[in-house]
C-alpha positions in Angstrom: 54.8 -4.3 61.0 51.1 -4.1 59.5 50.6 -5.5 56.4 48.2 -4.4 53.9 44.6 -6.8 53.5 44.7 -8.3 49.6 42.9 -6.8 47.5 39.8 -8.6 46.8 38.7 -9.1 43.6 35.6 -10.6 41.0 35.4 -13.9 40.9 34.2 -15.4 37.7 30.6 -16.4 38.7 30.8 -13.2 39.8 31.3 -11.3 36.8 29.1 -14.1 34.8 26.5 -12.9 37.4 27.2 -8.9 37.0 27.8 -9.6 32.7 24.6 -11.5 33.1 22.5 -9.1 34.4 23.8 -5.7 32.7 21.9 -8.0 29.4 19.4 -8.3 31.1 18.7 -4.7 31.5 19.8 -4.1 28.1 17.3 -6.2 26.9 14.4 -5.2 28.6 15.6 -1.2 27.7 15.8 -2.8 24.1 12.6 -4.3 24.0 10.5 -0.8 25.9 12.8 1.0 23.4 11.5 -1.2 20.6 8.1 -0.5 21.9 8.5 3.0 22.1 9.5 3.3 18.7 7.0 0.5 17.5 3.9 2.5 18.8 5.3 5.5 17.0 5.0 4.5 13.8 1.5 2.5 14.3 0.6 6.3 16.0 2.1 8.2 12.6 0.5 5.0 10.1 -2.3 6.6 11.2 -1.8 9.9 10.7 -0.6 9.4 7.4 -4.5 7.1 7.0 -6.4 9.8 8.0 -4.1 12.8 6.2 -5.5 10.2 3.1 -9.2 10.4 4.0 -9.3 14.6 4.0 -7.3 14.8 0.5 -10.6 11.4 -0.5 -12.8 14.1 0.6 -11.6 17.5 -1.0 -11.2 15.5 -4.1 -15.3 14.4 -3.8 -16.3 18.2 -2.4 -15.0 19.2 -6.4 -15.9 16.2 -8.4 -19.8 16.3 -7.5 -20.0 14.3 -4.0 -17.7 10.9 -6.4 -16.1 8.3 -3.8 -13.0 9.1 -5.3 -11.6 5.4 -7.6 -9.2 2.7 -6.8 -8.6 2.4 -9.6 -9.3 4.7 -13.6 -8.0 4.4 -17.6 -8.8 7.9 -19.2 -7.6 7.1 -21.8 -10.9 7.3 -24.0 -11.0 10.5 -22.5 -7.9 11.7 -23.1 -7.9 10.7 -27.4 -11.5 12.4 -27.9 -9.4 15.7 -27.0 -10.1 15.9 -22.5 -7.7 17.5 -20.3 -6.1 14.8 -18.3 -3.6 16.3 -15.6 -2.8 13.1 -14.1 -0.5 10.6 -15.0 0.1 12.3 -18.3 3.6 12.9 -18.7 6.4 10.2 -18.1 9.3 11.5 -17.2 12.7 12.5 -18.9 12.7 9.2 -19.6 12.2 6.9 -22.8 10.0 4.4 -22.2 7.7 2.2 -24.4 5.7 2.1 -21.5 5.1 4.6 -18.2 5.9 3.2 -15.1 2.8 0.3 -14.4 1.9 1.9 -11.1 0.5 -1.4 -9.0 3.4 -4.6 -10.8 2.3 -7.1 -8.4 -0.8 -7.3 -9.9 -1.6 -8.8 -13.9 -3.2 -5.3 -14.6 -0.7 -3.6 -17.8 -0.3 0.5 -16.9 0.5 3.1 -19.8 0.3 7.1 -19.8 -3.2 7.5 -18.5 -4.2 5.0 -16.2 -3.2 4.7 -12.7 -4.8 4.6 -8.9 -6.3 6.7 -6.5 -2.5 7.6 -5.1 -1.4 8.6 -8.8 -4.8 10.9 -8.1 -4.4 12.5 -4.8 -0.7 13.4 -5.2 -1.5 15.3 -8.7 -4.4 16.5 -8.0 -2.2 18.0 -4.4 1.1 19.0 -6.0 2.6 15.9 -3.8 5.9 16.2 -6.3 6.7 19.5 -4.8 5.6 19.5 -0.9 7.0 15.9 0.2 10.5 16.8 -2.3 10.2 14.4 -5.0 11.0 17.1 -7.7 14.4 18.3 -5.9 16.9 18.1 -8.8 20.2 17.3 -8.4 19.8 16.1 -4.8 20.6 12.0 -6.1 23.4 10.0 -7.3 22.7 10.1 -11.3 26.2 6.9 -10.9 24.0 5.0 -8.6 21.1 4.5 -11.0 22.9 3.8 -14.0 24.8 1.1 -12.1 20.9 -0.2 -11.3 19.2 0.7 -14.1 20.6 1.3 -16.5 22.0 4.9 -18.4 18.9 5.5 -19.7 17.4 5.7 -16.9 16.4 9.7 -14.9 14.4 9.6 -11.9 14.2 13.6 -12.9 10.4 14.4 -13.7 9.3 10.7 -13.1 7.1 11.2 -10.6 5.5 14.8 -11.3 1.9 13.5 -12.1 2.6 9.6 -10.8 2.7 9.0 -7.3 7.0 7.7 -6.5 5.6 3.5 -7.3 7.9 0.7 -6.4 8.3 -1.9 -9.4 11.6 -3.5 -10.6 12.5 -1.3 -13.9 12.0 2.2 -12.3 14.3 3.6 -10.2 13.0 3.8 -6.4 12.3 6.7 -4.6 13.6 5.5 -1.7 17.0 4.6 -3.6 16.8 8.3 -5.3 16.5 10.3 -2.0 16.8 8.8 1.5 15.3 11.4 3.0 11.7 10.7 1.4 8.9 9.8 3.1 6.3 8.6 1.5 2.5 9.7 2.5 0.7 6.6 0.9 2.8 4.3 2.8 3.0 2.7 6.6 5.1 3.3 8.8 6.5 -0.6 9.0 7.5 -2.3 6.2 6.3 -5.0 3.3 6.0 -8.5 5.5 6.5 -10.5 2.3 6.4 -10.4 -0.7 8.5 -8.4 -3.6 8.7 -5.5 -2.3 9.8 -6.9 1.5 11.8 -4.2 3.4 10.3 -1.0 1.7 7.0 0.8 3.2 4.2 -1.1 2.9 1.4 -0.5 0.5 -2.0 0.4 1.7 -4.7 -0.9 -0.9 -7.9 0.7 -2.5 -11.0 -1.4 -2.6 -11.4 -2.0 -5.7 -15.4 -2.4 -5.3 -14.8 1.5 -6.2 -12.8 0.7 -10.2 -14.0 3.7 -11.8 -12.7 2.0 -15.3 -15.7 1.7 -18.2 -16.1 -2.5 -19.0 -14.2 -1.5 -22.2 -11.1 -1.0 -20.0 -11.5 -3.5 -17.7 -13.1 -6.4 -20.4 -9.6 -8.9 -20.6 -11.1 -10.2 -23.5 -12.1 -7.6 -26.0 -15.7 -8.0 -26.4 -17.0 -5.1 -23.7 -18.3 -2.0 -25.9 -19.5 0.2 -23.4 -16.8 2.8 -22.6 -18.6 4.7 -19.5 -16.8 4.8 -17.0 -18.0 3.6 -12.9 -18.5 6.3 -10.3 -20.0 5.7 -6.8 -20.8 8.7 -4.9 -20.8 9.1 -0.7 -24.7 8.6 -0.7 -24.8 5.4 -2.7 -23.2 4.0 -0.1 -25.2 2.5 3.1 -22.8 2.2 5.4 -20.2 4.4 5.2 -18.6 3.7 9.5 -18.3 -0.6 7.9 -17.7 -0.2 4.2 -13.7 -1.0 3.9 -11.6 2.2 1.5 -8.1 1.2 2.1 -6.3 -1.8 4.0 -2.7 -2.6 4.9 -0.6 -4.7 1.4 2.1 -6.7 -0.1 0.6 -6.1 -3.3 -0.2 -3.6 -4.7 -2.3 -0.1 -4.6 -5.3 -2.0 -4.5 -7.6 -5.1 -3.5 -9.8 -7.1 -5.4 -12.2 -9.5 -4.8 -12.6 -10.6 -9.1 -10.0 -12.3 -10.4 -8.5 -11.7 -13.9 -11.3 -13.1 -15.4 -14.0 -10.9 -13.4 -15.0 -13.6 -11.8 -15.5 -13.4 -7.8 -12.3 -14.9 -6.0 -12.0 -13.0 -2.1 -8.8 -15.3 -2.1 -6.6 -12.0 -1.6 -8.3 -10.8 1.6 -7.4 -13.5 3.1 -3.6 -13.8 5.3 -0.6 -14.8 3.3 0.6 -14.4 -1.0 2.1 -16.5 -3.7 4.5 -15.0 -5.7 5.3 -16.4 -8.6 9.7 -15.8 -9.8 9.9 -18.3 -12.7 10.6 -15.2 -15.2 12.8 -12.9 -12.2 10.4 -10.7 -11.2 9.1 -11.4 -8.6 4.7 -10.8 -9.4 2.2 -11.7 -7.8 0.2 -14.5 -9.2 -3.7 -14.3 -9.4 -5.2 -17.1 -10.1 -2.7 -19.4 -8.8 -2.4 -17.5 -5.4 -5.1 -18.8 -2.9 -4.0 -17.0 0.1 -4.4 -13.4 -0.9 -2.6 -9.8 -0.4 -2.8 -8.5 3.3 -0.9 -7.1 6.1 -0.5 -8.1 9.3 2.4 -5.9 9.8 1.2 -4.3 13.2 2.4 -6.7 15.7 -0.4 -9.2 14.8 -2.9 -6.8 13.2 -4.1 -5.1 9.9 -5.5 -1.0 9.4 -8.4 -0.5 7.9 -9.3 3.3 6.5 -12.9 3.2 6.5 -15.1 5.5 3.7 -16.6 7.6 6.8 -12.7 8.4 7.9 -12.5 6.3 10.8 -9.8 3.6 11.3 -10.0 -0.3 12.9 -7.2 -2.4 13.6 -8.1 -5.9 13.4 -6.8 -9.5 13.6 -6.5 -11.8 10.8 -10.5 -13.5 9.5 -11.5 -16.5 9.1 -13.0 -15.2 5.2 -14.8 -11.8 4.1 -18.2 -13.2 4.9 -20.9 -13.3 6.0 -21.3 -16.8 7.0 -23.3 -19.7 5.1 -25.0 -21.2 7.4 -24.6 -19.1 9.8 -22.1 -20.2 12.8 -23.2 -21.0 15.7 -20.1 -19.0 17.8 -18.5 -16.0 17.1 -18.9 -15.4 13.8 -14.9 -14.7 12.9 -15.8 -13.8 8.9 -15.2 -9.5 8.2 -18.4 -9.2 7.9 -19.1 -10.6 11.5 -17.1 -8.1 13.3 -20.0 -5.4 11.2 -17.1 -5.0 7.8 -18.3 -4.5 4.4 -15.8 -4.7 1.7 -18.1 -5.5 -0.8 -22.0 -5.3 -2.1 -21.0 -1.4 -0.7 -24.1 0.5 -1.8 -26.5 -2.8 -0.8 -28.3 -3.0 2.7 
């Protein structure tokens, strides 16, 4: 009688080898998928910047070739009887102040005071286009639990680009499917809004507020708003309008007292958590607001509509004295933030 050979099973070593191979293949697939996803999100972020540039050009064409201001304050204009469309409606909520556009700086913005994002949001009717005016597609009980029963998102974003503020409903919580046209596809890597879609911040060289609007000491008297026209900018292809930021919709080269301070353009930020709400402490901030969220790069939208991807820089520049080797300042790379109307 013939005996059947015994079936030979896998040894423990063979099983471990197979498991390690499967784990390695899974890791390779995961890296590939994540790399593909990151590439797609980077491309989509560039598309968003391109769309912003197109909206900027449309606005300029309708406003005597002016460059879209990074900030505005139309309080005096509204008091004088001018019809102001942007940030004219605090929604159906009862706030002592309207929701602040950029809570991570030293300004407390109210009605008729805002940033470039509010202008584009209102002028292009984006509240309707992006579904921010849906009335029934949110859970009010969730909002009540997080913010209190007197807060409702209805009408909140009609003339106000949805912002990220600790005391108002975050639109990404109200509408799970909302994709912000003025935010990166990548999240803020640090700061109070870490984990939420990253900010695009406008260069405050284009701050249109008058002297009296921006004077922290109450000494200024001029109510004339400041605007640049595109023809006044010496080199639009070298002039920064937007940059990735962790700290809101604007970024400046001056401190709260109006003194030159380019530290916001460095790569790390310092946040003050002493009052429960994490607020960017500008006066103590020596590390900056720029977010290098695309690997080790940040993206810059130039005034001519081109997009640059840059690694971190030593400082804005120009360096003095000139370095003997490569100039690693932003100016040394042919990119300018200040004095854009000069040669």
